[in-house]
Short mmCIF file of the C-alpha atoms (twelve columns), coordinates in Angstrom:
data_MODEL
# 
_entry.id   MODEL 
# 
loop_
_atom_site.group_PDB 
_atom_site.id 
_atom_site.type_symbol 
_atom_site.label_atom_id 
_atom_site.label_alt_id 
_atom_site.label_comp_id 
_atom_site.label_asym_id 
_atom_site.label_seq_id 
_atom_site.Cartn_x 
_atom_site.Cartn_y 
_atom_site.Cartn_z 
_atom_site.pdbx_PDB_model_num 
ATOM 1   C CA . UNK A 1   -44.273 1.188   -113.159 1 
ATOM 2   C CA . UNK A 2   -46.600 -2.134  -113.028 1 
ATOM 3   C CA . UNK A 3   -44.511 -5.423  -113.862 1 
ATOM 4   C CA . UNK A 4   -46.999 -8.214  -114.765 1 
ATOM 5   C CA . UNK A 5   -44.195 -10.789 -114.768 1 
ATOM 6   C CA . UNK A 6   -43.915 -9.922  -110.683 1 
ATOM 7   C CA . UNK A 7   -47.938 -10.887 -110.553 1 
ATOM 8   C CA . UNK A 8   -48.803 -7.259  -109.875 1 
ATOM 9   C CA . UNK A 9   -51.797 -6.229  -111.034 1 
ATOM 10  C CA . UNK A 10  -51.372 -2.355  -113.658 1 
ATOM 11  C CA . UNK A 11  -52.599 0.557   -111.264 1 
ATOM 12  C CA . UNK A 12  -53.202 3.860   -113.441 1 
ATOM 13  C CA . UNK A 13  -52.534 7.722   -111.453 1 
ATOM 14  C CA . UNK A 14  -49.972 5.760   -109.023 1 
ATOM 15  C CA . UNK A 15  -49.099 8.925   -106.259 1 
ATOM 16  C CA . UNK A 16  -45.929 9.786   -106.465 1 
ATOM 17  C CA . UNK A 17  -43.653 8.365   -104.193 1 
ATOM 18  C CA . UNK A 18  -46.138 4.886   -103.748 1 
ATOM 19  C CA . UNK A 19  -43.626 3.006   -106.645 1 
ATOM 20  C CA . UNK A 20  -41.052 2.800   -104.370 1 
ATOM 21  C CA . UNK A 21  -43.476 0.727   -101.649 1 
ATOM 22  C CA . UNK A 22  -44.457 -1.195  -104.574 1 
ATOM 23  C CA . UNK A 23  -41.203 -1.702  -106.174 1 
ATOM 24  C CA . UNK A 24  -40.671 -3.586  -102.274 1 
ATOM 25  C CA . UNK A 25  -43.887 -5.598  -102.377 1 
ATOM 26  C CA . UNK A 26  -43.082 -6.937  -105.851 1 
ATOM 27  C CA . UNK A 27  -39.440 -7.805  -104.003 1 
ATOM 28  C CA . UNK A 28  -41.059 -10.073 -100.868 1 
ATOM 29  C CA . UNK A 29  -43.455 -12.112 -103.809 1 
ATOM 30  C CA . UNK A 30  -42.322 -15.506 -103.619 1 
ATOM 31  C CA . UNK A 31  -41.847 -17.805 -107.261 1 
ATOM 32  C CA . UNK A 32  -45.847 -18.289 -108.402 1 
ATOM 33  C CA . UNK A 33  -46.883 -15.680 -106.080 1 
ATOM 34  C CA . UNK A 34  -49.100 -13.193 -107.442 1 
ATOM 35  C CA . UNK A 35  -50.620 -9.667  -105.816 1 
ATOM 36  C CA . UNK A 36  -54.302 -9.694  -104.931 1 
ATOM 37  C CA . UNK A 37  -54.782 -6.442  -103.882 1 
ATOM 38  C CA . UNK A 38  -52.813 -3.523  -102.059 1 
ATOM 39  C CA . UNK A 39  -53.567 -0.900  -100.192 1 
ATOM 40  C CA . UNK A 40  -52.153 2.203   -98.740  1 
ATOM 41  C CA . UNK A 41  -52.631 5.013   -95.816  1 
ATOM 42  C CA . UNK A 42  -54.821 8.039   -96.905  1 
ATOM 43  C CA . UNK A 43  -52.120 10.925  -96.287  1 
ATOM 44  C CA . UNK A 44  -54.206 12.472  -94.006  1 
ATOM 45  C CA . UNK A 45  -53.745 9.460   -91.020  1 
ATOM 46  C CA . UNK A 46  -49.913 9.713   -91.988  1 
ATOM 47  C CA . UNK A 47  -48.518 13.361  -91.179  1 
ATOM 48  C CA . UNK A 48  -45.299 11.840  -89.095  1 
ATOM 49  C CA . UNK A 49  -44.851 8.886   -90.736  1 
ATOM 50  C CA . UNK A 50  -44.447 7.152   -94.103  1 
ATOM 51  C CA . UNK A 51  -47.327 5.830   -95.340  1 
ATOM 52  C CA . UNK A 52  -47.828 1.803   -94.522  1 
ATOM 53  C CA . UNK A 53  -48.807 -0.624  -97.406  1 
ATOM 54  C CA . UNK A 54  -50.488 -3.633  -96.887  1 
ATOM 55  C CA . UNK A 55  -50.726 -6.602  -99.707  1 
ATOM 56  C CA . UNK A 56  -52.868 -9.571  -100.107 1 
ATOM 57  C CA . UNK A 57  -50.909 -11.997 -102.462 1 
ATOM 58  C CA . UNK A 58  -52.449 -15.780 -103.141 1 
ATOM 59  C CA . UNK A 59  -51.205 -17.444 -100.815 1 
ATOM 60  C CA . UNK A 60  -50.567 -14.410 -97.677  1 
ATOM 61  C CA . UNK A 61  -51.442 -11.357 -96.031  1 
ATOM 62  C CA . UNK A 62  -48.428 -8.727  -95.687  1 
ATOM 63  C CA . UNK A 63  -48.058 -5.856  -94.156  1 
ATOM 64  C CA . UNK A 64  -44.865 -2.917  -94.630  1 
ATOM 65  C CA . UNK A 65  -43.989 -0.902  -92.709  1 
ATOM 66  C CA . UNK A 66  -41.035 1.684   -94.034  1 
ATOM 67  C CA . UNK A 67  -38.764 4.184   -91.880  1 
ATOM 68  C CA . UNK A 68  -38.553 7.637   -92.425  1 
ATOM 69  C CA . UNK A 69  -34.362 6.730   -93.050  1 
ATOM 70  C CA . UNK A 70  -35.268 4.253   -94.970  1 
ATOM 71  C CA . UNK A 71  -35.501 0.631   -94.888  1 
ATOM 72  C CA . UNK A 72  -38.447 -0.959  -94.032  1 
ATOM 73  C CA . UNK A 73  -40.039 -3.817  -91.857  1 
ATOM 74  C CA . UNK A 74  -42.560 -6.374  -92.856  1 
ATOM 75  C CA . UNK A 75  -44.647 -8.879  -91.368  1 
ATOM 76  C CA . UNK A 76  -47.424 -11.523 -93.008  1 
ATOM 77  C CA . UNK A 77  -50.100 -13.381 -92.468  1 
ATOM 78  C CA . UNK A 78  -50.575 -16.901 -94.472  1 
ATOM 79  C CA . UNK A 79  -54.392 -16.727 -95.291  1 
ATOM 80  C CA . UNK A 80  -54.708 -20.678 -93.950  1 
ATOM 81  C CA . UNK A 81  -54.003 -18.647 -90.200  1 
ATOM 82  C CA . UNK A 82  -56.522 -16.164 -90.168  1 
ATOM 83  C CA . UNK A 83  -59.373 -16.475 -87.817  1 
ATOM 84  C CA . UNK A 84  -61.315 -13.128 -88.474  1 
ATOM 85  C CA . UNK A 85  -61.605 -9.555  -90.285  1 
ATOM 86  C CA . UNK A 86  -62.673 -5.900  -89.609  1 
ATOM 87  C CA . UNK A 87  -63.494 -3.392  -91.387  1 
ATOM 88  C CA . UNK A 88  -64.631 -0.042  -89.816  1 
ATOM 89  C CA . UNK A 89  -65.834 2.665   -92.676  1 
ATOM 90  C CA . UNK A 90  -65.570 6.273   -92.792  1 
ATOM 91  C CA . UNK A 91  -65.764 9.155   -94.861  1 
ATOM 92  C CA . UNK A 92  -62.347 9.374   -96.513  1 
ATOM 93  C CA . UNK A 93  -60.442 5.949   -94.848  1 
ATOM 94  C CA . UNK A 94  -60.815 2.800   -93.242  1 
ATOM 95  C CA . UNK A 95  -59.388 0.722   -90.358  1 
ATOM 96  C CA . UNK A 96  -59.116 -2.898  -91.429  1 
ATOM 97  C CA . UNK A 97  -58.411 -5.562  -88.278  1 
ATOM 98  C CA . UNK A 98  -56.876 -9.138  -88.778  1 
ATOM 99  C CA . UNK A 99  -56.967 -11.215 -86.044  1 
ATOM 100 C CA . UNK A 100 -54.942 -14.477 -86.695  1 
ATOM 101 C CA . UNK A 101 -54.160 -17.551 -84.832  1 
ATOM 102 C CA . UNK A 102 -50.713 -17.872 -84.129  1 
ATOM 103 C CA . UNK A 103 -50.039 -21.765 -84.419  1 
ATOM 104 C CA . UNK A 104 -50.284 -22.857 -88.202  1 
ATOM 105 C CA . UNK A 105 -51.442 -25.095 -91.217  1 
ATOM 106 C CA . UNK A 106 -54.841 -26.480 -90.384  1 
ATOM 107 C CA . UNK A 107 -54.892 -26.520 -86.636  1 
ATOM 108 C CA . UNK A 108 -58.074 -24.796 -85.379  1 
ATOM 109 C CA . UNK A 109 -57.460 -25.405 -81.369  1 
ATOM 110 C CA . UNK A 110 -55.107 -22.746 -80.983  1 
ATOM 111 C CA . UNK A 111 -55.447 -20.055 -78.151  1 
ATOM 112 C CA . UNK A 112 -53.299 -17.294 -78.826  1 
ATOM 113 C CA . UNK A 113 -54.443 -14.975 -81.659  1 
ATOM 114 C CA . UNK A 114 -52.507 -12.115 -83.117  1 
ATOM 115 C CA . UNK A 115 -54.063 -8.702  -83.759  1 
ATOM 116 C CA . UNK A 116 -53.793 -6.411  -86.327  1 
ATOM 117 C CA . UNK A 117 -55.286 -2.924  -87.060  1 
ATOM 118 C CA . UNK A 118 -54.108 -0.866  -89.818  1 
ATOM 119 C CA . UNK A 119 -55.263 2.700   -89.760  1 
ATOM 120 C CA . UNK A 120 -56.811 5.406   -92.008  1 
ATOM 121 C CA . UNK A 121 -55.971 2.904   -95.062  1 
ATOM 122 C CA . UNK A 122 -57.595 4.128   -98.419  1 
ATOM 123 C CA . UNK A 123 -61.379 3.583   -98.307  1 
ATOM 124 C CA . UNK A 124 -61.464 2.134   -101.896 1 
ATOM 125 C CA . UNK A 125 -58.669 -0.353  -101.047 1 
ATOM 126 C CA . UNK A 126 -59.518 -1.247  -97.638  1 
ATOM 127 C CA . UNK A 127 -62.535 -2.645  -98.781  1 
ATOM 128 C CA . UNK A 128 -61.177 -4.870  -101.934 1 
ATOM 129 C CA . UNK A 129 -58.407 -5.693  -99.492  1 
ATOM 130 C CA . UNK A 130 -61.419 -6.894  -96.719  1 
ATOM 131 C CA . UNK A 131 -64.014 -8.499  -99.787  1 
ATOM 132 C CA . UNK A 132 -59.965 -10.828 -100.170 1 
ATOM 133 C CA . UNK A 133 -59.254 -11.913 -96.757  1 
ATOM 134 C CA . UNK A 134 -62.971 -12.788 -96.284  1 
ATOM 135 C CA . UNK A 135 -62.642 -14.921 -99.746  1 
ATOM 136 C CA . UNK A 136 -59.446 -16.716 -98.649  1 
ATOM 137 C CA . UNK A 137 -61.085 -16.864 -95.014  1 
ATOM 138 C CA . UNK A 138 -63.895 -19.020 -96.531  1 
ATOM 139 C CA . UNK A 139 -61.666 -21.317 -98.816  1 
ATOM 140 C CA . UNK A 140 -59.037 -22.261 -95.174  1 
ATOM 141 C CA . UNK A 141 -62.819 -22.904 -92.941  1 
ATOM 142 C CA . UNK A 142 -64.017 -24.981 -95.660  1 
ATOM 143 C CA . UNK A 143 -60.335 -27.010 -95.617  1 
ATOM 144 C CA . UNK A 144 -60.520 -27.776 -92.291  1 
ATOM 145 C CA . UNK A 145 -64.199 -28.740 -92.365  1 
ATOM 146 C CA . UNK A 146 -63.541 -30.964 -95.168  1 
ATOM 147 C CA . UNK A 147 -60.559 -32.439 -92.960  1 
ATOM 148 C CA . UNK A 148 -62.602 -32.709 -89.806  1 
ATOM 149 C CA . UNK A 149 -65.227 -34.659 -91.936  1 
ATOM 150 C CA . UNK A 150 -62.801 -36.747 -93.420  1 
ATOM 151 C CA . UNK A 151 -61.100 -37.529 -89.658  1 
ATOM 152 C CA . UNK A 152 -64.632 -38.265 -88.448  1 
ATOM 153 C CA . UNK A 153 -65.878 -40.416 -91.048  1 
ATOM 154 C CA . UNK A 154 -62.249 -42.709 -90.462  1 
ATOM 155 C CA . UNK A 155 -62.888 -43.081 -86.900  1 
ATOM 156 C CA . UNK A 156 -66.290 -44.126 -87.047  1 
ATOM 157 C CA . UNK A 157 -65.653 -46.357 -90.166  1 
ATOM 158 C CA . UNK A 158 -62.886 -48.183 -88.253  1 
ATOM 159 C CA . UNK A 159 -65.233 -49.018 -85.322  1 
ATOM 160 C CA . UNK A 160 -65.144 -52.851 -84.595  1 
ATOM 161 C CA . UNK A 161 -67.588 -53.749 -81.308  1 
ATOM 162 C CA . UNK A 162 -68.803 -56.838 -80.771  1 
ATOM 163 C CA . UNK A 163 -70.766 -57.286 -77.806  1 
ATOM 164 C CA . UNK A 164 -71.155 -53.795 -76.926  1 
ATOM 165 C CA . UNK A 165 -73.925 -51.747 -75.359  1 
ATOM 166 C CA . UNK A 166 -75.660 -49.697 -77.825  1 
ATOM 167 C CA . UNK A 167 -74.338 -46.500 -79.153  1 
ATOM 168 C CA . UNK A 168 -77.977 -44.739 -77.138  1 
ATOM 169 C CA . UNK A 169 -76.700 -46.547 -74.175  1 
ATOM 170 C CA . UNK A 170 -74.108 -43.982 -73.785  1 
ATOM 171 C CA . UNK A 171 -72.107 -46.475 -71.252  1 
ATOM 172 C CA . UNK A 172 -70.590 -50.045 -70.675  1 
ATOM 173 C CA . UNK A 173 -70.738 -52.188 -68.303  1 
ATOM 174 C CA . UNK A 174 -67.993 -50.313 -66.185  1 
ATOM 175 C CA . UNK A 175 -69.554 -46.938 -66.557  1 
ATOM 176 C CA . UNK A 176 -68.009 -44.916 -68.748  1 
ATOM 177 C CA . UNK A 177 -68.947 -43.813 -72.165  1 
ATOM 178 C CA . UNK A 178 -69.271 -46.439 -74.822  1 
ATOM 179 C CA . UNK A 179 -66.989 -46.263 -78.627  1 
ATOM 180 C CA . UNK A 180 -70.073 -45.705 -80.207  1 
ATOM 181 C CA . UNK A 181 -71.466 -42.989 -78.116  1 
ATOM 182 C CA . UNK A 182 -68.674 -41.407 -78.199  1 
ATOM 183 C CA . UNK A 183 -68.553 -40.911 -81.764  1 
ATOM 184 C CA . UNK A 184 -71.827 -40.077 -82.068  1 
ATOM 185 C CA . UNK A 185 -71.245 -37.575 -79.562  1 
ATOM 186 C CA . UNK A 186 -68.349 -35.901 -81.885  1 
ATOM 187 C CA . UNK A 187 -70.504 -35.814 -84.618  1 
ATOM 188 C CA . UNK A 188 -74.347 -34.219 -82.867  1 
ATOM 189 C CA . UNK A 189 -71.513 -31.274 -82.140  1 
ATOM 190 C CA . UNK A 190 -70.171 -30.321 -85.170  1 
ATOM 191 C CA . UNK A 191 -73.342 -30.748 -86.941  1 
ATOM 192 C CA . UNK A 192 -74.255 -28.206 -83.671  1 
ATOM 193 C CA . UNK A 193 -71.489 -26.431 -84.737  1 
ATOM 194 C CA . UNK A 194 -72.262 -26.302 -88.659  1 
ATOM 195 C CA . UNK A 195 -69.160 -28.633 -89.863  1 
ATOM 196 C CA . UNK A 196 -71.149 -30.696 -91.119  1 
ATOM 197 C CA . UNK A 197 -74.661 -30.879 -92.728  1 
ATOM 198 C CA . UNK A 198 -77.611 -32.707 -91.594  1 
ATOM 199 C CA . UNK A 199 -77.195 -35.350 -94.392  1 
ATOM 200 C CA . UNK A 200 -73.910 -36.043 -93.391  1 
ATOM 201 C CA . UNK A 201 -74.824 -36.355 -89.831  1 
ATOM 202 C CA . UNK A 202 -77.401 -39.145 -90.496  1 
ATOM 203 C CA . UNK A 203 -75.029 -40.736 -92.950  1 
ATOM 204 C CA . UNK A 204 -72.034 -40.907 -90.253  1 
ATOM 205 C CA . UNK A 205 -74.661 -42.004 -87.142  1 
ATOM 206 C CA . UNK A 206 -75.500 -45.118 -89.855  1 
ATOM 207 C CA . UNK A 207 -72.149 -46.570 -90.705  1 
ATOM 208 C CA . UNK A 208 -71.209 -46.015 -86.334  1 
ATOM 209 C CA . UNK A 209 -75.207 -47.677 -85.622  1 
ATOM 210 C CA . UNK A 210 -74.304 -50.537 -88.578  1 
ATOM 211 C CA . UNK A 211 -70.137 -51.143 -86.614  1 
ATOM 212 C CA . UNK A 212 -72.333 -52.613 -83.361  1 
# 
C-alpha cells in the first residue's frame, strides 16, 4: 500500500511482488524527501533475476537492485551531479541512461563521469522518470549559470585600474593580457557558451570599461 506520509504517491493495481520493492524505497527516503516517480524492469527483461527498480525523489535519483536470496544494493545520484539523461524507447520497454559527474555541488569542471544505463524498463514509467530527470537537470543548470554570472560580476565590479591600457588593447606594457581584457574575454566566452544573455554581456562589458 502507498504511504502518503512518506511521500509515496498512490499506485493503483501494483503488480504482485513490487510492494516489497516500494517498501524498501520508502525506507531509503530521508526526512522531508518525497518520491516523485519510480520505474521497474519489464518482466520480459528480468527472467533470470529480480527486477531492478529506479526512483526519482525531490533530492536525488535512486537505483535499487534486489538480490535473489534477499537483501538489496542501492546507489544514488544527487540532482546537482546530473549532467545528461537519455531515453531509448521501443514498443514494450525503454532504456534510460544517466550521466553524472563524480564531483559534487556546483562544480562543473569534473572530467570523470559515471554512466548508468537501465535496460528494459516499463515504457510509461521510464518516460515519466525521463521527464523528471530533465526538469531537475534544467534547474541545476540554471543554478550553475547564475553562480558563474555572479562570480564574474563580482570580479568585474572589483577591477581597479589606474593608467592601465584599455580593455580592448588586450595587453599591458609587458605584453601580457591586461586584467580588463581577461574579464572581457571571460564574459565573451560565457556568452558564446550561452551561460549569459546578450544584455547581460553588454552590462558586464560596460562595468569593465567604466572601471578603466
